[in-house]
C-alpha positions in Angstrom: 100.5 -24.6 7.2 104.0 -25.1 8.5 105.0 -27.9 10.8 105.6 -27.0 14.4 108.8 -28.5 15.8 108.9 -27.4 19.4 112.2 -27.8 21.2 114.3 -26.4 24.0 117.6 -24.7 23.2 120.6 -25.7 25.3 122.0 -23.0 27.6 125.4 -21.8 26.4 128.1 -23.3 28.5 130.1 -20.1 28.3 127.4 -18.4 30.4 127.9 -20.6 33.4 130.4 -20.3 36.3 131.2 -23.3 38.4 132.0 -23.3 42.1 132.3 -26.1 44.7 129.0 -25.2 46.3 126.6 -23.9 43.8 126.3 -23.1 40.1 125.9 -19.4 39.2 124.9 -17.8 35.9 126.6 -14.7 34.7 123.2 -13.4 33.7 122.2 -13.2 37.3 122.5 -9.4 37.4 119.9 -9.1 34.7 116.9 -10.1 36.8 116.3 -10.6 40.5 114.7 -13.8 41.7 112.2 -12.0 43.9 110.9 -8.8 42.4 109.0 -7.6 45.5 109.6 -5.7 48.7 109.5 -7.1 52.3 107.3 -4.5 53.9 108.7 -3.0 57.1 107.6 -0.5 59.7 108.8 2.3 57.5 106.2 1.3 54.8 103.2 0.9 57.2 102.0 4.5 56.8 102.2 4.3 53.0 100.3 0.9 53.0 97.6 2.3 55.3 97.2 5.4 53.2 97.0 3.3 50.1 94.6 0.6 51.3 92.2 3.1 53.0 92.4 5.8 50.4 93.7 6.2 46.9 94.5 2.5 46.1 91.2 1.3 47.6 89.4 3.8 45.3 91.4 2.7 42.3 90.6 -1.0 43.0 86.9 -0.2 42.4 87.6 0.4 38.7 90.2 -2.3 38.2 88.0 -4.7 36.3 86.8 -1.9 34.0 90.4 -0.8 33.4 91.6 -4.3 32.6 88.8 -5.3 30.2 90.5 -4.0 27.1 93.9 -5.6 28.1 92.2 -9.0 28.7 90.5 -8.9 25.3 93.8 -7.8 23.6 95.4 -11.1 24.9 98.7 -10.8 22.9 101.1 -7.9 22.8 104.5 -6.8 21.4 107.2 -5.7 23.9 110.1 -3.6 22.4 113.4 -3.0 24.1 115.1 -0.2 22.1 117.5 2.4 23.3 121.0 3.9 22.6 122.4 0.5 23.8 120.8 -1.0 20.6 123.5 0.6 18.4 126.2 -1.5 20.1 124.6 -4.9 19.7 126.0 -6.0 23.1 129.6 -5.2 22.0 131.6 -2.4 23.6 135.0 -1.5 22.1 135.3 -4.9 20.5 134.4 -6.8 23.7 131.1 -8.7 24.0 128.9 -7.9 26.9 127.3 -10.6 29.1 123.7 -11.4 29.5 121.0 -8.9 28.4 122.2 -6.5 25.7 120.3 -3.6 27.3 122.5 -4.1 30.4 125.7 -3.3 28.5 126.4 -0.1 30.5 126.3 -2.0 33.8 128.1 -5.1 32.6 131.0 -3.2 31.0 131.0 -0.4 33.7 130.8 2.3 31.1 131.2 5.7 32.7 128.2 8.0 32.5 130.0 10.7 30.6 131.4 8.2 28.0 127.9 6.6 27.5 126.3 10.0 27.0 129.1 11.0 24.5 128.5 7.8 22.4 124.7 8.3 22.7 125.1 11.6 20.8 125.7 9.5 17.7 122.4 7.6 18.0 120.7 8.3 14.7 118.2 5.5 13.7 117.4 6.6 10.2 115.7 3.3 9.3 113.2 3.7 12.1 109.6 3.4 10.7 106.8 3.4 13.3 104.3 2.3 10.7 106.4 -0.7 9.8 106.9 -1.7 13.5 103.3 -1.5 14.4 102.1 -3.3 11.3 104.5 -6.1 12.0 102.9 -6.4 15.4 99.4 -6.1 14.1 99.9 -8.6 11.3 101.4 -11.1 13.8 98.0 -11.0 15.7 99.2 -8.6 18.5 96.7 -6.2 20.0 98.9 -4.1 22.3 102.3 -2.5 22.0 104.8 -1.5 24.8 108.1 0.4 24.1 110.9 1.3 26.5 110.6 5.0 27.3 113.5 4.7 29.7 115.5 1.6 30.6 118.0 1.1 33.4 120.6 3.2 31.6 118.5 6.2 32.5 118.4 7.5 28.9 114.9 8.8 27.9 114.0 7.7 24.4 112.0 10.9 23.9 112.9 14.6 24.2 112.3 15.0 28.0 112.3 18.2 29.9 113.7 16.4 32.9 117.3 15.2 32.8 117.1 16.6 29.3 120.8 16.1 28.4 120.3 12.3 29.1 117.4 12.1 26.6 116.8 11.9 22.9 117.3 15.6 22.7 121.1 15.0 22.9 121.2 12.6 20.0 121.6 13.2 16.2 118.0 11.9 15.8 115.6 14.9 15.8 112.3 13.1 15.7 110.1 11.7 18.5 109.8 8.0 17.9 107.4 7.5 20.9 105.0 10.1 19.4 105.2 8.3 16.0 104.6 4.9 17.6 101.7 6.2 19.6 100.1 7.6 16.5 100.6 4.4 14.5 99.1 2.3 17.3 96.1 4.5 17.5 95.7 4.4 13.7 95.8 0.6 13.6 93.8 -0.1 16.8 96.5 -1.3 19.1 96.7 -0.4 22.8 99.8 1.6 23.5 102.1 1.9 26.5 105.6 2.4 27.9 108.1 0.5 29.9 109.7 2.8 32.4 112.6 1.9 34.8 111.6 3.7 37.9 113.9 2.2 40.5 117.1 1.4 38.6 118.8 4.3 36.9 122.5 4.3 36.1 122.6 7.9 35.0 121.2 9.8 38.0 123.7 10.4 40.8 121.1 9.8 43.5 119.4 6.7 42.0 120.0 3.1 42.9 122.2 1.1 40.5 125.4 2.9 39.4 128.2 1.9 41.7 131.1 2.5 39.3 130.6 6.3 38.8 129.0 6.8 42.2 128.9 4.9 45.5 125.2 4.1 45.1 123.4 1.1 46.5 121.4 -1.3 44.3 124.3 -2.2 42.0 126.4 -5.3 41.5 128.6 -4.4 44.6 125.4 -4.5 46.7 126.6 -1.5 48.8 124.5 -1.7 52.0 123.1 -5.0 51.0 120.0 -6.0 49.0 117.7 -4.1 51.3 120.0 -1.1 51.6 117.1 1.1 52.6 116.6 -0.9 55.8 120.3 -1.0 56.8 120.9 2.6 55.8 117.7 4.6 56.0 119.8 7.8 55.9 120.6 7.0 52.2 116.9 7.3 51.4 117.1 11.1 51.2 119.1 10.8 48.0 116.8 8.2 46.5 113.8 10.3 47.2 115.5 13.2 45.5 115.8 11.1 42.4 112.2 10.0 42.6 111.0 13.6 43.0 113.3 15.2 40.4 113.3 12.5 37.7 111.2 9.4 38.0 107.8 11.0 38.9 108.2 14.0 36.6 109.1 11.9 33.6 106.2 9.4 34.3 103.8 12.4 34.5 105.4 13.8 31.4 104.8 10.6 29.5 101.2 10.4 30.6 100.4 14.1 29.8 102.2 14.0 26.4 101.4 10.6 25.0 98.3 9.4 26.9 99.3 5.8 27.1 96.9 2.9 27.8 99.5 1.0 29.9 102.6 1.6 32.0 105.1 -1.2 32.6 107.6 -1.1 35.4 110.5 -3.3 36.6 112.9 -4.1 39.5 110.8 -2.6 42.3 113.1 -4.2 44.9 115.7 -1.5 44.2 113.5 1.0 46.1 111.5 0.6 49.4 107.8 -0.2 49.1 106.9 3.3 50.4 108.6 4.9 47.4 107.0 2.5 44.9 103.6 3.2 46.4 104.3 7.0 46.1 105.0 6.5 42.4 101.9 4.5 41.9 99.8 7.2 43.7 101.2 9.8 41.3 100.1 7.7 38.3 96.6 7.1 39.7 96.4 10.9 40.3 97.5 11.8 36.8 95.3 9.2 35.1 93.2 6.7 37.0 92.4 4.7 33.9 96.0 3.7 33.1 96.7 -0.1 33.4 99.8 -0.7 35.5 101.7 -4.0 35.5 102.8 -6.1 38.5 106.4 -4.9 38.9 105.9 -1.5 40.4 104.6 -2.0 44.0 104.2 -5.4 45.5 105.1 -7.5 48.5 105.3 -11.3 48.5 101.7 -11.5 49.5 100.1 -8.5 47.7 100.3 -6.9 44.4 99.3 -3.2 44.1 99.4 -3.2 40.3 96.6 -4.3 38.1 97.9 -7.8 37.2 100.8 -10.2 37.8 103.9 -10.8 35.7 105.9 -14.0 35.3 109.7 -13.9 35.4 111.6 -13.1 32.3 111.8 -15.7 29.5 109.3 -18.2 30.9 108.8 -21.6 29.1 106.4 -23.1 31.6 103.8 -21.4 33.8 103.2 -22.2 37.4 99.5 -22.1 38.5 98.0 -18.9 39.8 94.8 -18.4 41.8 91.6 -18.9 39.8 90.6 -15.6 38.2 94.0 -13.9 38.7 95.2 -11.8 35.8 98.8 -12.3 34.6 101.2 -11.8 31.8 104.2 -13.7 30.5 107.1 -11.9 28.8 109.1 -14.2 26.5 111.7 -12.8 24.1 112.8 -14.1 20.7 116.3 -15.1 21.8 117.9 -14.8 25.2 118.2 -11.0 25.3 115.6 -8.3 25.3 117.7 -5.5 23.7 119.3 -6.2 20.3 122.3 -8.5 20.6 124.5 -9.2 17.6 126.1 -12.1 19.4 122.9 -13.9 20.4 121.7 -16.2 17.6 119.5 -18.4 19.8 116.2 -17.4 18.2 113.4 -19.9 18.9 111.1 -21.1 16.1 107.7 -19.6 15.6 106.2 -22.8 17.0 107.7 -22.1 20.4 105.7 -18.8 20.7 102.5 -20.4 19.3 102.7 -23.0 22.1 103.6 -20.4 24.7 100.6 -18.3 23.7 98.2 -21.2 23.7 99.4 -22.4 27.1 99.1 -19.0 28.6 95.6 -18.4 27.2 94.5 -21.8 28.5 95.6 -20.7 32.0 94.1 -17.2 31.8 97.3 -15.3 31.0 98.4 -12.8 28.3 101.6 -12.9 26.3 103.8 -9.8 25.8 106.4 -11.0 23.4 109.6 -9.1 23.1 111.8 -8.1 20.1 115.0 -5.9 20.2 115.3 -3.6 17.1 118.7 -2.6 16.0 120.3 0.8 16.6 119.6 2.0 13.1 115.9 1.4 13.6 115.6 -1.7 11.5 114.4 -5.0 12.9 116.6 -8.1 12.9 115.7 -10.5 10.1 115.4 -13.4 12.6 112.7 -11.4 14.5 110.9 -10.5 11.3 110.8 -14.2 10.3 109.3 -15.2 13.7 106.7 -12.4 13.5 105.7 -13.3 9.9 105.4 -17.0 10.9 103.1 -15.9 13.8 101.1 -13.9 11.3 100.7 -16.9 9.0 99.4 -19.0 11.9 97.2 -16.3 13.4 95.4 -15.5 10.2 93.6 -18.8 10.5 93.9 -19.5 14.2 93.6 -16.2 16.1 90.1 -17.1 17.2 91.5 -19.9 19.4 93.8 -17.6 21.4 92.4 -14.0 21.3 89.7 -13.1 23.8 89.3 -16.6 25.1 89.7 -18.1 28.6 90.5 -21.3 30.3 88.2 -24.3 30.1 86.8 -26.1 33.2 88.3 -29.4 32.0 91.3 -31.1 33.7 94.8 -31.1 32.1 95.1 -33.2 29.0 98.2 -35.2 27.9 98.1 -34.0 24.3 97.9 -30.2 24.8 95.7 -27.4 26.2 92.2 -26.2 25.8 90.9 -22.6 25.5 87.2 -21.6 25.6 84.9 -18.9 24.4 81.3 -19.3 25.6 80.2 -22.8 24.4 83.2 -23.3 22.0 86.3 -25.3 23.0 89.5 -25.0 21.1 91.8 -28.0 21.5 95.4 -27.1 20.9 97.0 -30.5 20.1 100.8 -30.5 20.6 101.1 -34.3 20.8 99.0 -36.1 18.3 97.9 -39.6 19.5 99.9 -42.4 18.0 96.7 -44.4 17.2 93.0 -44.6 17.7 91.3 -41.5 19.2 92.1 -38.1 20.5 90.3 -38.2 23.8 89.2 -35.1 25.6 89.3 -36.4 29.1 86.4 -35.4 31.3 84.3 -33.8 28.5 80.9 -35.4 29.1 78.8 -32.4 28.1 76.6 -32.8 24.9 78.4 -31.8 21.7 76.9 -30.0 18.7 79.8 -30.4 16.3 83.5 -31.1 15.9 85.7 -29.5 13.2 89.1 -28.3 12.5 89.7 -24.6 12.8 90.3 -24.6 9.1 86.6 -25.6 8.7 86.8 -29.3 7.9 84.0 -31.1 9.7 84.7 -34.2 11.7 81.6 -36.5 11.9 82.5 -39.8 13.5 83.0 -38.7 17.1 81.5 -40.3 20.2 81.2 -39.6 23.9 81.4 -42.0 26.9 82.2 -41.8 30.6 85.9 -41.0 29.8 85.1 -38.1 27.6 84.9 -37.1 24.0 86.6 -39.5 21.5 87.7 -38.0 18.1 89.1 -40.6 15.7 92.5 -39.6 14.7 92.0 -40.9 11.2 89.2 -38.3 10.8 91.8 -35.6 11.2 93.3 -35.4 7.7 95.5 -32.5 8.4 99.1 -33.5 9.2 100.1 -30.1 10.5 101.5 -30.1 14.0 99.8 -26.7 14.8 96.5 -28.5 15.0 93.4 -26.8 16.5 90.2 -28.8 16.8 87.0 -26.9 17.5 84.3 -28.5 19.7 80.9 -26.7 19.8 79.0 -27.6 22.9 75.2 -27.7 23.3 75.5 -26.4 26.9 78.1 -24.7 29.0 80.3 -27.0 31.1 78.9 -26.5 34.7 80.0 -29.7 36.4 82.7 -29.0 39.0 86.1 -30.6 38.2 89.1 -31.7 40.2 91.7 -29.0 39.4 94.5 -31.3 40.4 93.4 -34.1 38.0 95.7 -34.9 35.0 94.9 -37.3 32.2 97.4 -39.9 31.0 97.1 -41.8 27.7 99.2 -44.7 26.4 98.5 -43.5 22.9 100.3 -40.2 23.5 104.0 -40.2 22.7 105.0 -38.3 25.9 103.0 -37.8 29.0 104.5 -35.0 31.2 103.6 -34.6 34.8 105.2 -31.3 35.8 105.9 -30.6 39.4 104.3 -27.2 38.9 100.9 -29.1 38.8 101.5 -31.7 41.5 99.7 -31.5 44.8 102.3 -30.7 47.5 102.5 -32.8 50.6 103.6 -31.3 53.9 105.2 -27.9 54.2 104.6 -25.7 51.1 107.4 -25.6 48.5 108.1 -22.7 46.2 107.9 -22.6 42.4 110.8 -21.9 40.2 110.5 -19.1 37.8 109.5 -21.2 34.8 112.5 -20.6 32.6 114.1 -23.4 30.7 115.2 -26.0 33.3 113.7 -23.9 36.1 110.1 -25.0 36.1 110.7 -26.9 39.3 109.7 -26.8 42.9 112.2 -25.9 45.6 112.4 -26.1 49.3 112.0 -29.8 49.8 113.9 -30.1 53.1 111.9 -32.6 55.1 111.0 -36.3 54.7 107.4 -35.3 55.5 107.2 -33.4 52.2 106.4 -34.9 48.8 104.6 -34.5 45.5 101.4 -36.2 44.3 99.7 -36.3 40.9 96.1 -37.5 40.7 95.9 -39.0 37.3 93.2 -40.8 35.2 94.7 -43.2 32.7 92.5 -43.2 29.5 94.3 -46.0 27.7 96.4 -48.3 29.9 99.6 -50.1 29.0 103.3 -50.4 29.8 105.2 -47.1 30.2 108.8 -46.2 30.4 109.3 -44.0 33.4 111.8 -41.1 33.7 112.3 -38.2 36.1 113.9 -34.9 35.3 115.6 -32.7 37.9 118.2 -29.9 38.3 121.0 -30.2 40.8 122.6 -26.8 41.1 123.9 -27.2 44.7 126.7 -29.5 45.6 126.0 -32.3 48.1 122.3 -32.5 47.4 120.5 -35.8 46.7 119.3 -38.8 48.6 117.1 -41.9 48.4 113.6 -41.6 46.9 110.6 -43.6 45.9 108.2 -43.1 43.1 104.9 -44.9 43.6 102.8 -45.3 40.4 99.4 -46.7 41.1 100.7 -48.9 43.9 103.9 -50.0 42.1 107.0 -48.6 43.9 110.2 -47.7 42.1 113.1 -46.8 44.5 116.0 -44.8 43.2 119.0 -42.7 44.4 120.4 -39.4 43.4 124.1 -39.5 44.4 125.0 -36.5 46.6 128.5 -36.6 45.2 127.3 -36.3 41.6 128.2 -33.2 39.6 126.3 -29.9 39.7 124.9 -28.1 36.7 122.3 -25.6 35.6 121.3 -28.2 33.0 118.6 -30.7 33.6 119.3 -34.4 34.4 117.1 -37.2 33.2 117.1 -40.5 35.2 115.5 -43.5 33.6 113.6 -45.5 36.2 112.5 -48.6 34.3 109.0 -49.6 33.2 105.6 -50.0 34.8 102.2 -51.1 33.7 99.4 -48.6 34.5 95.9 -49.9 34.0 93.0 -47.8 32.8 91.4 -45.7 35.4 92.4 -43.4 38.3 95.9 -43.8 39.5 97.8 -41.8 42.2 101.5 -41.1 41.4 103.5 -40.0 44.4 107.2 -38.9 44.8 108.6 -39.2 48.3 112.0 -39.0 50.0 113.6 -41.7 52.2 116.7 -39.7 52.9 117.8 -36.1 52.1 121.4 -35.1 51.8 122.3 -31.5 52.2 120.0 -28.6 53.1 117.3 -29.7 50.6 116.5 -32.2 47.9 117.4 -31.6 44.3 114.9 -29.6 42.3 112.5 -31.8 40.4 111.0 -30.7 37.1 108.7 -33.5 36.0 107.9 -37.2 35.7 107.7 -38.5 32.1 105.7 -41.5 31.0 106.6 -42.9 27.6 104.5 -45.7 26.0 106.5 -48.8 25.4 
């Protein structure tokens, strides 16, 4: 098996704009930070109607609807449209950010975009090849863009028909071919549909270069334009009635999808989003709907939650909540000929294992080319996944989280009385210790079948001698068969630390928050932080249990993206205090900063690690990512 080398790719400096106050990213228009609505008085009638009627009724069968999606666990997301033929280059000039946003970024007139779309002719498209790539990579469901924000339907639609595949040189129906291939090979099938953002329709939010419409980069009327200008809603409702709902119903009636996937709900008011969801539930109550159609900050009216785009770490969700992460192979969802930042296969194996260990699904994206072929870099990643999944799929498909605390070496998935230990950091010496596992064990083996005989249990947990694990592969999965189910309650905040592990990471996502609640970052690279630390009464605390004590080097990672932030802080590690300062005059950046804080001896046993502020400069403290403990 191949070696896993997991690493973070650096953000391209050309994608960052500097200002005296705050760093901004040119990709900002690709994705909103808050994909939900603030419900207002206008929405109350729609909410009452939903929660006392059709939505309440649909909630009764939610578990039944979701069962097949939960079992599927791993899916393929495909962003493919007429934009794919440009590869994020328009008339010799590269676009910025996501390639599928080329029309918006380059302000391409609707008429010119339609004229160029007529040449779309993906003769290399092969539905069987696409679906088999997904299936052989271990994926169990498949979602394709039926209409993205450019408003172009990737099938011959009877609604806005000139802005659909009917107007192109391609005279086949790729969505019908993909649906048939998925059904043939046993994959769930579904569509992405951009319901609230449409750059083609004159009444829809988004296009402010051909029309004076809200919801675009100019933010005409503001972010919540429907609150400031309710008179503009008549146009938006016309778009919903004449295009969005009819096309969604058309997709349901023609292709009978298992899933529908929506996006950018904040472009329309909640009342319109609920109206669309009601139309879906009326057309087919068994369709699974994702979490980006109708939601407020407090409540999601879809069937499950979604992470932000391109996550690399996951913040905790309520126990039993269903969620899905949507990584992509590089930094774009649509095909970009200029983006060569493809991650290694190991990156996605680790993302998948971490998601499954926290109860989430992975919907992994690729962006095929305009000719219908799939980029060789994407094919290599998918084949690498397939190689790993052939022997390891049982550890990530149709499994759930374990009841054990967080481990320093990796994550644990579970199916009934079987634990799967996903070891990302092999111990430097002695034993791999499964902290907190005191249940009786029947057997220990590698997933490849090799039996491990010399293991033992004590009050700390299960000890597996590292010299008994002959495999040197980094994609290591150890199988522990228990005699009984783990029933003992655990401390969900507990994290284990081990001097024999090369890097112990204490993410702020998993710290206990002190004082007023802080918010989580979106989990992207260098954005898995907490934000909103504005008071000296706030802080972060990690409850740890040190399995093997010793001297550790201590470092802290943070992002400073607002000028003038910083202050004096203290990190208390088991009663040993380290004071440090983050200079408010230091430079700002979207990149992370790592501050070395010295060394500390942590003895074996329970230790509280707490980060507190003595002074705070600016409106809030910098955004902390994690504390790192390295054995010395």
